[in-house]
N, CA, C, O and the ligand as a Tripos MOL2 file, in Angstrom:
@<TRIPOS>MOLECULE
protein
  221   219    56     0     0
PROTEIN
NO_CHARGES

@<TRIPOS>ATOM
      1 N          -8.6860  -15.7920    9.6760 N.3       1 MET1
      2 CA         -8.7960  -14.9610    8.4750 C.3       1 MET1
      3 C          -8.6100  -13.4900    8.8330 C.2       1 MET1
      4 O          -9.1800  -12.9920    9.8030 O.2       1 MET1
      5 N          -7.8150  -12.8190    8.0430 N.am      2 LEU2
      6 CA         -7.5460  -11.4120    8.3080 C.3       2 LEU2
      7 C          -8.7270  -10.5500    7.8870 C.2       2 LEU2
      8 O          -9.3250  -10.7700    6.8340 O.2       2 LEU2
      9 N          -9.0560   -9.5720    8.7140 N.am      3 GLU3
     10 CA        -10.1070   -8.6470    8.2940 C.3       3 GLU3
     11 C          -9.5230   -7.6180    7.3370 C.2       3 GLU3
     12 O          -8.3270   -7.3280    7.3500 O.2       3 GLU3
     13 N         -10.3950   -7.0840    6.5190 N.am      4 ASP4
     14 CA         -9.9310   -6.1500    5.5000 C.3       4 ASP4
     15 C          -9.9630   -4.7310    6.0630 C.2       4 ASP4
     16 O         -10.8980   -3.9700    5.8150 O.2       4 ASP4
     17 N          -8.9270   -4.3940    6.8210 N.am      5 LYS5
     18 CA         -8.9240   -3.0880    7.4620 C.3       5 LYS5
     19 C          -8.4010   -2.0040    6.5370 C.2       5 LYS5
     20 O          -7.6730   -2.2790    5.5830 O.2       5 LYS5
     21 N          -8.7780   -0.7820    6.8280 N.am      6 ILE6
     22 CA         -8.2940    0.3630    6.0650 C.3       6 ILE6
     23 C          -6.9230    0.7540    6.6030 C.2       6 ILE6
     24 O          -6.7550    0.9810    7.8010 O.2       6 ILE6
     25 N          -5.9650    0.8270    5.7190 N.am      7 ILE7
     26 CA         -4.6130    1.2080    6.1370 C.3       7 ILE7
     27 C          -4.1510    2.4360    5.3520 C.2       7 ILE7
     28 O          -4.6150    2.7020    4.2430 O.2       7 ILE7
     29 N          -3.2320    3.1660    5.9570 N.am      8 LYS8
     30 CA         -2.7060    4.3730    5.3190 C.3       8 LYS8
     31 C          -1.2710    4.1060    4.8820 C.2       8 LYS8
     32 O          -0.3800    3.9240    5.7120 O.2       8 LYS8
     33 N          -1.0620    4.0840    3.5780 N.am      9 VAL9
     34 CA          0.2650    3.7800    3.0340 C.3       9 VAL9
     35 C           0.8180    5.0230    2.3480 C.2       9 VAL9
     36 O           0.1290    5.6870    1.5730 O.2       9 VAL9
     37 N           2.0750    5.3190    2.6540 N.am     10 THR10
     38 CA          2.7500    6.4250    1.9780 C.3      10 THR10
     39 C           3.6780    5.8650    0.9100 C.2      10 THR10
     40 O           4.4950    4.9880    1.1900 O.2      10 THR10
     41 N           3.5550    6.3620   -0.2930 N.am     11 CYS11
     42 CA          4.4070    5.8940   -1.3900 C.3      11 CYS11
     43 C           5.8650    6.1800   -1.0690 C.2      11 CYS11
     44 O           6.2180    7.3250   -0.7850 O.2      11 CYS11
     45 N           6.7290    5.1510   -1.1090 N.am     12 PRO12
     46 CA          8.1500    5.3730   -0.7920 C.3      12 PRO12
     47 C           8.8670    6.2060   -1.8510 C.2      12 PRO12
     48 O           9.9790    6.6830   -1.6200 O.2      12 PRO12
     49 N           8.2450    6.3800   -2.9870 N.am     13 LYS13
     50 CA          8.9140    7.1200   -4.0550 C.3      13 LYS13
     51 C           8.4960    8.5860   -4.0970 C.2      13 LYS13
     52 O           9.3500    9.4720   -4.1160 O.2      13 LYS13
     53 N           7.1720    8.8530   -4.1130 N.am     14 CYS14
     54 CA          6.7210   10.2360   -4.3160 C.3      14 CYS14
     55 C           6.0230   10.8170   -3.0940 C.2      14 CYS14
     56 O           5.7320   12.0130   -3.0670 O.2      14 CYS14
     57 N           5.7420    9.9840   -2.0640 N.am     15 GLY15
     58 CA          5.1570   10.5050   -0.8420 C.3      15 GLY15
     59 C           3.6490   10.6410   -0.8600 C.2      15 GLY15
     60 O           3.0700   11.1490    0.1010 O.2      15 GLY15
     61 N           2.9990   10.2050   -1.9190 N.am     16 THR16
     62 CA          1.5350   10.2330   -1.9660 C.3      16 THR16
     63 C           0.9640    9.3300   -0.8870 C.2      16 THR16
     64 O           1.4100    8.1950   -0.7160 O.2      16 THR16
     65 N          -0.0360    9.8420   -0.1520 N.am     17 GLN17
     66 CA         -0.6690    9.0420    0.8870 C.3      17 GLN17
     67 C          -1.9660    8.4570    0.3740 C.2      17 GLN17
     68 O          -2.7660    9.1410   -0.2630 O.2      17 GLN17
     69 N          -2.1610    7.1810    0.6610 N.am     18 MET18
     70 CA         -3.3610    6.4800    0.2200 C.3      18 MET18
     71 C          -3.9940    5.7610    1.3840 C.2      18 MET18
     72 O          -3.3150    5.0480    2.1240 O.2      18 MET18
     73 N          -5.3000    5.9410    1.5560 N.am     19 SER19
     74 CA         -6.0440    5.1940    2.5610 C.3      19 SER19
     75 C          -7.0010    4.2590    1.8360 C.2      19 SER19
     76 O          -7.9900    4.6890    1.2430 O.2      19 SER19
     77 N          -6.6880    2.9860    1.8970 N.am     20 GLU20
     78 CA         -7.5160    1.9870    1.2100 C.3      20 GLU20
     79 C          -7.5500    0.7220    2.0540 C.2      20 GLU20
     80 O          -6.7790    0.5740    3.0020 O.2      20 GLU20
     81 N          -8.4430   -0.1820    1.7040 N.am     21 ALA21
     82 CA         -8.4750   -1.4880    2.3650 C.3      21 ALA21
     83 C          -7.1610   -2.2150    2.1070 C.2      21 ALA21
     84 O          -6.5580   -2.0780    1.0420 O.2      21 ALA21
     85 N          -6.7300   -2.9890    3.0980 N.am     22 ALA22
     86 CA         -5.4540   -3.6980    2.9660 C.3      22 ALA22
     87 C          -5.4330   -4.5650    1.7120 C.2      22 ALA22
     88 O          -4.3940   -4.6950    1.0650 O.2      22 ALA22
     89 N          -6.5600   -5.1520    1.3700 N.am     23 SER23
     90 CA         -6.5950   -6.0410    0.1960 C.3      23 SER23
     91 C          -6.3570   -5.2760   -1.1000 C.2      23 SER23
     92 O          -5.8660   -5.8380   -2.0790 O.2      23 SER23
     93 N          -6.7110   -3.9820   -1.1020 N.am     24 PHE24
     94 CA         -6.5180   -3.1670   -2.3050 C.3      24 PHE24
     95 C          -5.0410   -3.1260   -2.6980 C.2      24 PHE24
     96 O          -4.6980   -3.2250   -3.8760 O.2      24 PHE24
     97 N          -4.1840   -2.9800   -1.7050 N.am     25 PHE25
     98 CA         -2.7540   -2.8480   -1.9710 C.3      25 PHE25
     99 C          -2.1150   -4.1550   -2.4310 C.2      25 PHE25
    100 O          -0.9930   -4.1680   -2.9370 O.2      25 PHE25
    101 N          -2.8420   -5.2470   -2.2480 N.am     26 LYS26
    102 CA         -2.2790   -6.5500   -2.6080 C.3      26 LYS26
    103 C          -2.8150   -7.0820   -3.9190 C.2      26 LYS26
    104 O          -2.4230   -8.1560   -4.3740 O.2      26 LYS26
    105 N          -3.7050   -6.3280   -4.5180 N.am     27 LYS27
    106 CA         -4.2170   -6.7690   -5.8140 C.3      27 LYS27
    107 C          -3.1560   -6.5650   -6.8780 C.2      27 LYS27
    108 O          -2.5170   -5.5140   -6.9240 O.2      27 LYS27
    109 N          -2.9620   -7.5510   -7.7270 N.am     28 PRO28
    110 CA         -1.9710   -7.3970   -8.7860 C.3      28 PRO28
    111 C          -2.3350   -6.2770   -9.7480 C.2      28 PRO28
    112 O          -3.5060   -6.0590  -10.0600 O.2      28 PRO28
    113 N          -1.3230   -5.5810  -10.2060 N.am     29 GLY29
    114 CA         -1.5450   -4.5590  -11.2240 C.3      29 GLY29
    115 C          -1.8770   -3.1840  -10.6720 C.2      29 GLY29
    116 O          -2.0010   -2.2280  -11.4380 O.2      29 GLY29
    117 N          -2.0280   -3.0630   -9.3310 N.am     30 LYS30
    118 CA         -2.3210   -1.7500   -8.7520 C.3      30 LYS30
    119 C          -1.0380   -0.9480   -8.6210 C.2      30 LYS30
    120 O           0.0380   -1.5060   -8.4100 O.2      30 LYS30
    121 N          -1.1640    0.3700   -8.7480 N.am     31 SER31
    122 CA          0.0290    1.2130   -8.6410 C.3      31 SER31
    123 C          -0.3250    2.5570   -8.0200 C.2      31 SER31
    124 O          -1.4970    2.9150   -7.9020 O.2      31 SER31
    125 N           0.7060    3.2900   -7.6260 N.am     32 CYS32
    126 CA          0.5390    4.5930   -6.9910 C.3      32 CYS32
    127 C          -0.1040    5.5800   -7.9730 C.2      32 CYS32
    128 O           0.3390    5.6880   -9.1160 O.2      32 CYS32
    129 N          -1.1530    6.3070   -7.5290 N.am     33 PRO33
    130 CA         -1.7750    7.2930   -8.4180 C.3      33 PRO33
    131 C          -0.8740    8.5040   -8.6690 C.2      33 PRO33
    132 O          -1.0760    9.2490   -9.6270 O.2      33 PRO33
    133 N           0.1120    8.6880   -7.8060 N.am     34 GLY34
    134 CA          0.9900    9.8410   -7.9640 C.3      34 GLY34
    135 C           2.1050    9.6120   -8.9770 C.2      34 GLY34
    136 O           2.3500   10.4560   -9.8390 O.2      34 GLY34
    137 N           2.7850    8.4610   -8.8690 N.am     35 CYS35
    138 CA          3.9560    8.2360   -9.7130 C.3      35 CYS35
    139 C           3.8600    6.9650  -10.5420 C.2      35 CYS35
    140 O           4.7140    6.7160  -11.3930 O.2      35 CYS35
    141 N           2.8360    6.1600  -10.3070 N.am     36 GLY36
    142 CA          2.6450    4.9640  -11.1190 C.3      36 GLY36
    143 C           3.4830    3.7750  -10.6920 C.2      36 GLY36
    144 O           3.5200    2.7610  -11.3900 O.2      36 GLY36
    145 N           4.1570    3.8860   -9.5520 N.am     37 ARG37
    146 CA          4.9850    2.7780   -9.0760 C.3      37 ARG37
    147 C           4.0900    1.6170   -8.6300 C.2      37 ARG37
    148 O           3.0970    1.8160   -7.9300 O.2      37 ARG37
    149 N           4.4580    0.4050   -9.0480 N.am     38 GLN38
    150 CA          3.6600   -0.7750   -8.7280 C.3      38 GLN38
    151 C           3.7620   -1.1100   -7.2330 C.2      38 GLN38
    152 O           4.8270   -0.9990   -6.6250 O.2      38 GLN38
    153 N           2.6270   -1.5210   -6.6640 N.am     39 PHE39
    154 CA          2.6330   -1.9060   -5.2500 C.3      39 PHE39
    155 C           3.4040   -3.1950   -5.0040 C.2      39 PHE39
    156 O           3.6870   -3.5410   -3.8570 O.2      39 PHE39
    157 N           3.7410   -3.8950   -6.0580 N.am     40 THR40
    158 CA          4.4370   -5.1700   -5.8990 C.3      40 THR40
    159 C           5.9400   -5.0020   -5.7120 C.2      40 THR40
    160 O           6.6450   -5.9820   -5.4710 O.2      40 THR40
    161 N           6.4440   -3.7630   -5.8190 N.am     41 THR41
    162 CA          7.8800   -3.5740   -5.6200 C.3      41 THR41
    163 C           8.2450   -3.7840   -4.1550 C.2      41 THR41
    164 O           7.4020   -3.6540   -3.2670 O.2      41 THR41
    165 N           9.5050   -4.1070   -3.9180 N.am     42 GLU42
    166 CA          9.9690   -4.4630   -2.5750 C.3      42 GLU42
    167 C           9.7420   -3.3380   -1.5680 C.2      42 GLU42
    168 O           9.2960   -3.5830   -0.4470 O.2      42 GLU42
    169 N          10.0480   -2.1080   -1.9690 N.am     43 ARG43
    170 CA          9.9070   -0.9840   -1.0240 C.3      43 ARG43
    171 C           8.4480   -0.7400   -0.6950 C.2      43 ARG43
    172 O           8.1130   -0.4080    0.4420 O.2      43 ARG43
    173 N           7.5800   -0.9010   -1.6770 N.am     44 PHE44
    174 CA          6.1630   -0.7030   -1.4260 C.3      44 PHE44
    175 C           5.6060   -1.7850   -0.5190 C.2      44 PHE44
    176 O           4.8050   -1.5120    0.3750 O.2      44 PHE44
    177 N           6.0430   -3.0280   -0.7600 N.am     45 LYS45
    178 CA          5.5560   -4.1230    0.0630 C.3      45 LYS45
    179 C           5.9110   -3.8900    1.5220 C.2      45 LYS45
    180 O           5.1290   -4.1960    2.4220 O.2      45 LYS45
    181 N           7.1020   -3.3440    1.7440 N.am     46 ARG46
    182 CA          7.5240   -3.0660    3.1190 C.3      46 ARG46
    183 C           6.6510   -1.9680    3.7270 C.2      46 ARG46
    184 O           6.2390   -2.0710    4.8820 O.2      46 ARG46
    185 N           6.3700   -0.9170    2.9520 N.am     47 ALA47
    186 CA          5.5290    0.1760    3.4370 C.3      47 ALA47
    187 C           4.1310   -0.3310    3.7680 C.2      47 ALA47
    188 O           3.5280    0.1040    4.7490 O.2      47 ALA47
    189 N           3.6130   -1.2500    2.9530 N.am     48 ILE48
    190 CA          2.2870   -1.8080    3.1930 C.3      48 ILE48
    191 C           2.2940   -2.6550    4.4720 C.2      48 ILE48
    192 O           1.3640   -2.5830    5.2750 O.2      48 ILE48
    193 N           3.3410   -3.4500    4.6520 N.am     49 GLU49
    194 CA          3.4460   -4.2760    5.8590 C.3      49 GLU49
    195 C           3.4920   -3.4010    7.1030 C.2      49 GLU49
    196 O           2.8330   -3.7000    8.0990 O.2      49 GLU49
    197 N           4.2660   -2.3230    7.0510 N.am     50 GLU50
    198 CA          4.3590   -1.4190    8.2000 C.3      50 GLU50
    199 C           3.0060   -0.7990    8.5100 C.2      50 GLU50
    200 O           2.6110   -0.7020    9.6710 O.2      50 GLU50
    201 N           2.2950   -0.3800    7.4640 N.am     51 ALA51
    202 CA          0.9830    0.2400    7.6650 C.3      51 ALA51
    203 C           0.0080   -0.7490    8.2870 C.2      51 ALA51
    204 O          -0.8240   -0.3770    9.1140 O.2      51 ALA51
    205 N           0.1140   -2.0100    7.8830 N.am     52 GLU52
    206 CA         -0.7650   -3.0360    8.4430 C.3      52 GLU52
    207 C          -0.4640   -3.2560    9.9200 C.2      52 GLU52
    208 O          -1.3820   -3.4470   10.7180 O.2      52 GLU52
    209 N           0.7830   -3.2330   10.2810 N.am     53 ASN53
    210 CA          1.1600   -3.4320   11.6720 C.3      53 ASN53
    211 C           0.6940   -2.2770   12.5500 C.2      53 ASN53
    212 O           0.4260   -2.4650   13.7360 O.2      53 ASN53
    213 N           0.5990   -1.0930   11.9760 N.am     54 LEU54
    214 CA          0.1600    0.0780   12.7440 C.3      54 LEU54
    215 C          -1.3590    0.1290   12.8790 C.2      54 LEU54
    216 O          -1.8850    0.7010   13.8340 O.2      54 LEU54
    217 N          -2.0570   -0.4700   11.9220 N.am     55 ALA55
    218 CA         -3.5190   -0.3660   11.8930 C.3      55 ALA55
    219 C          -4.1670   -1.1470   13.0320 C.2      55 ALA55
    220 O          -5.3930   -1.1620   13.1520 O.2      55 ALA55
    221 ZN          4.1070    7.3710   -5.7700 Zn       56 ZN56
@<TRIPOS>BOND
     1     1     2 1
     2     2     3 1
     3     3     4 2
     4     3     5 am
     5     5     6 1
     6     6     7 1
     7     7     8 2
     8     7     9 am
     9     9    10 1
    10    10    11 1
    11    11    12 2
    12    11    13 am
    13    13    14 1
    14    14    15 1
    15    15    16 2
    16    15    17 am
    17    17    18 1
    18    18    19 1
    19    19    20 2
    20    19    21 am
    21    21    22 1
    22    22    23 1
    23    23    24 2
    24    23    25 am
    25    25    26 1
    26    26    27 1
    27    27    28 2
    28    27    29 am
    29    29    30 1
    30    30    31 1
    31    31    32 2
    32    31    33 am
    33    33    34 1
    34    34    35 1
    35    35    36 2
    36    35    37 am
    37    37    38 1
    38    38    39 1
    39    39    40 2
    40    39    41 am
    41    41    42 1
    42    42    43 1
    43    43    44 2
    44    43    45 am
    45    45    46 1
    46    46    47 1
    47    47    48 2
    48    47    49 am
    49    49    50 1
    50    50    51 1
    51    51    52 2
    52    51    53 am
    53    53    54 1
    54    54    55 1
    55    55    56 2
    56    55    57 am
    57    57    58 1
    58    58    59 1
    59    59    60 2
    60    59    61 am
    61    61    62 1
    62    62    63 1
    63    63    64 2
    64    63    65 am
    65    65    66 1
    66    66    67 1
    67    67    68 2
    68    67    69 am
    69    69    70 1
    70    70    71 1
    71    71    72 2
    72    71    73 am
    73    73    74 1
    74    74    75 1
    75    75    76 2
    76    75    77 am
    77    77    78 1
    78    78    79 1
    79    79    80 2
    80    79    81 am
    81    81    82 1
    82    82    83 1
    83    83    84 2
    84    83    85 am
    85    85    86 1
    86    86    87 1
    87    87    88 2
    88    87    89 am
    89    89    90 1
    90    90    91 1
    91    91    92 2
    92    91    93 am
    93    93    94 1
    94    94    95 1
    95    95    96 2
    96    95    97 am
    97    97    98 1
    98    98    99 1
    99    99   100 2
   100    99   101 am
   101   101   102 1
   102   102   103 1
   103   103   104 2
   104   103   105 am
   105   105   106 1
   106   106   107 1
   107   107   108 2
   108   107   109 am
   109   109   110 1
   110   110   111 1
   111   111   112 2
   112   111   113 am
   113   113   114 1
   114   114   115 1
   115   115   116 2
   116   115   117 am
   117   117   118 1
   118   118   119 1
   119   119   120 2
   120   119   121 am
   121   121   122 1
   122   122   123 1
   123   123   124 2
   124   123   125 am
   125   125   126 1
   126   126   127 1
   127   127   128 2
   128   127   129 am
   129   129   130 1
   130   130   131 1
   131   131   132 2
   132   131   133 am
   133   133   134 1
   134   134   135 1
   135   135   136 2
   136   135   137 am
   137   137   138 1
   138   138   139 1
   139   139   140 2
   140   139   141 am
   141   141   142 1
   142   142   143 1
   143   143   144 2
   144   143   145 am
   145   145   146 1
   146   146   147 1
   147   147   148 2
   148   147   149 am
   149   149   150 1
   150   150   151 1
   151   151   152 2
   152   151   153 am
   153   153   154 1
   154   154   155 1
   155   155   156 2
   156   155   157 am
   157   157   158 1
   158   158   159 1
   159   159   160 2
   160   159   161 am
   161   161   162 1
   162   162   163 1
   163   163   164 2
   164   163   165 am
   165   165   166 1
   166   166   167 1
   167   167   168 2
   168   167   169 am
   169   169   170 1
   170   170   171 1
   171   171   172 2
   172   171   173 am
   173   173   174 1
   174   174   175 1
   175   175   176 2
   176   175   177 am
   177   177   178 1
   178   178   179 1
   179   179   180 2
   180   179   181 am
   181   181   182 1
   182   182   183 1
   183   183   184 2
   184   183   185 am
   185   185   186 1
   186   186   187 1
   187   187   188 2
   188   187   189 am
   189   189   190 1
   190   190   191 1
   191   191   192 2
   192   191   193 am
   193   193   194 1
   194   194   195 1
   195   195   196 2
   196   195   197 am
   197   197   198 1
   198   198   199 1
   199   199   200 2
   200   199   201 am
   201   201   202 1
   202   202   203 1
   203   203   204 2
   204   203   205 am
   205   205   206 1
   206   206   207 1
   207   207   208 2
   208   207   209 am
   209   209   210 1
   210   210   211 1
   211   211   212 2
   212   211   213 am
   213   213   214 1
   214   214   215 1
   215   215   216 2
   216   215   217 am
   217   217   218 1
   218   218   219 1
   219   219   220 2
@<TRIPOS>SUBSTRUCTURE
     1 MET1         2 RESIDUE 1 A MET
     2 LEU2         6 RESIDUE 1 A LEU
     3 GLU3        10 RESIDUE 1 A GLU
     4 ASP4        14 RESIDUE 1 A ASP
     5 LYS5        18 RESIDUE 1 A LYS
     6 ILE6        22 RESIDUE 1 A ILE
     7 ILE7        26 RESIDUE 1 A ILE
     8 LYS8        30 RESIDUE 1 A LYS
     9 VAL9        34 RESIDUE 1 A VAL
    10 THR10       38 RESIDUE 1 A THR
    11 CYS11       42 RESIDUE 1 A CYS
    12 PRO12       46 RESIDUE 1 A PRO
    13 LYS13       50 RESIDUE 1 A LYS
    14 CYS14       54 RESIDUE 1 A CYS
    15 GLY15       58 RESIDUE 1 A GLY
    16 THR16       62 RESIDUE 1 A THR
    17 GLN17       66 RESIDUE 1 A GLN
    18 MET18       70 RESIDUE 1 A MET
    19 SER19       74 RESIDUE 1 A SER
    20 GLU20       78 RESIDUE 1 A GLU
    21 ALA21       82 RESIDUE 1 A ALA
    22 ALA22       86 RESIDUE 1 A ALA
    23 SER23       90 RESIDUE 1 A SER
    24 PHE24       94 RESIDUE 1 A PHE
    25 PHE25       98 RESIDUE 1 A PHE
    26 LYS26      102 RESIDUE 1 A LYS
    27 LYS27      106 RESIDUE 1 A LYS
    28 PRO28      110 RESIDUE 1 A PRO
    29 GLY29      114 RESIDUE 1 A GLY
    30 LYS30      118 RESIDUE 1 A LYS
    31 SER31      122 RESIDUE 1 A SER
    32 CYS32      126 RESIDUE 1 A CYS
    33 PRO33      130 RESIDUE 1 A PRO
    34 GLY34      134 RESIDUE 1 A GLY
    35 CYS35      138 RESIDUE 1 A CYS
    36 GLY36      142 RESIDUE 1 A GLY
    37 ARG37      146 RESIDUE 1 A ARG
    38 GLN38      150 RESIDUE 1 A GLN
    39 PHE39      154 RESIDUE 1 A PHE
    40 THR40      158 RESIDUE 1 A THR
    41 THR41      162 RESIDUE 1 A THR
    42 GLU42      166 RESIDUE 1 A GLU
    43 ARG43      170 RESIDUE 1 A ARG
    44 PHE44      174 RESIDUE 1 A PHE
    45 LYS45      178 RESIDUE 1 A LYS
    46 ARG46      182 RESIDUE 1 A ARG
    47 ALA47      186 RESIDUE 1 A ALA
    48 ILE48      190 RESIDUE 1 A ILE
    49 GLU49      194 RESIDUE 1 A GLU
    50 GLU50      198 RESIDUE 1 A GLU
    51 ALA51      202 RESIDUE 1 A ALA
    52 GLU52      206 RESIDUE 1 A GLU
    53 ASN53      210 RESIDUE 1 A ASN
    54 LEU54      214 RESIDUE 1 A LEU
    55 ALA55      218 RESIDUE 1 A ALA
    56 ZN56       221 GROUP 0 **** ****
């Protein structure tokens, strides 16, 4: 089971940085506070995966 680590994700659209638990970014309906882009988009999913690999 994966632990719920804090990861730092940068929005691929507006550059807003967010530090939240990894599970936060995977909850449906969540979006960037800066531009409102959904975390479920392909570019965001990639950014989240990269942040997880770095954590
Ligand atoms: Zn954004």
